[in-house]
Structure formats: C-alpha cells, structure tokens
N, C-alpha and C positions, 0 to 999 in steps of 0.2 A: 556806564562806568564813570566814576569821577576821579579827578586827579587832585589830591590834597596839595594846597599851597600854604605857606606860612607867611603872613604879612605882619609887619610891625605897625603899630598905630601911634598916634601922638601920646597916648596914655601909657607908653612904654610897656605894653603887653602884647604878646603874640596872639594872633587870631588865625585859626585854621580856616582857610577858604577852599571850598570844593568847587570844581568846575567840571561840568559834564563834557565828555569827550567831543560831542558834536559842537558844543560852543567853543571848546578849546581850538578847534580847527580854524575858527574865525570866518569872516566874510569880507570880501573886497568891497570897498566903498570909494567912489570918486565924486560923491555929491553929499553934502551935509545940509540939512534943513533944520532951523531952530525956531521954535515958537515958545511963547511964554505967557503965563498968566501971573497974577499977583503972587500966587503961592507955589508955582512950579515952572520948571524949564523942561521942554520936551525937545530932544535931539533925535532926529531921524537920520540914519546912515543909509544911503541909497546907492544903487548902481545905475548910472546913466548909460543906457544902451545906445548903440549907433542910430537907432531910429527915433531918437529924442523921446524915449520912454524911460522913466526912472522907476525902479523897483526898490522899495524899502527893504533893506536887509535886517535892520535892527532898530528898535526904538528904545531910548533910554529916557526916563523921567526922573528929574532931580529936583530937590528943594533948592532955592536960590543960594543958600549957604554952601551946599555941596557943589553946585555949579562953580561958585567962586573958588573953592578948593581945587576943583578939576582944572580950572584956568591957571591957577598958580602952579600946580604940578606940571602941567604941560609946558608952561613958560620956563620953569626950571630945567626940564628935560631938553627943550629946544635950545636954551642958552648954553647948557653943558655941551650940546652937540656942536654949537658954533664956536666954542672956546678953542684957542690954539692948543695943539697937542705937543 
C-alpha cells in the first residue's frame, strides 16, 4: 500500500509522491557513510550495533547536483531549528 504525498517543486508545480508503507515506517541510523565518484554520491545509512558491526539500512545514490540541493535543504532545516522562537 502506498501513501500519496504532494510536494512542491522549484518549478511551482505539485508532484504526487507515493511512498510504500514499509518505507514510510523508516529505519534507525546512527552511522552514515559517504562515497563519491565523479558522477555520483553514494550515502549509506547504517545501524552500528554494540558489537562494532554496522548493518546498512538504506543506500541512496545521488547526482552531485542533487547532493548539493540536499545539503542546502538540510542546512535550512537545521538553521530554522536553531533559530530563536
């Protein structure tokens, strides 16, 4: 089953995004590994277990331009969180 979401893009158009219920539950990550090539950035979200073993929960592969957009978005979100209320 999927949950429809509506997201606005820079092009001022709404895009319907569907998310599978298993993915919507999310996964806990306490370790992030980043690798890059000239054409893509790979981000592995892992769970580091007490026995010093890490299990990758999700892998996201982005073009460098999309990775920059992600960094900018995360920065804005974190800055807003730090702003006085």
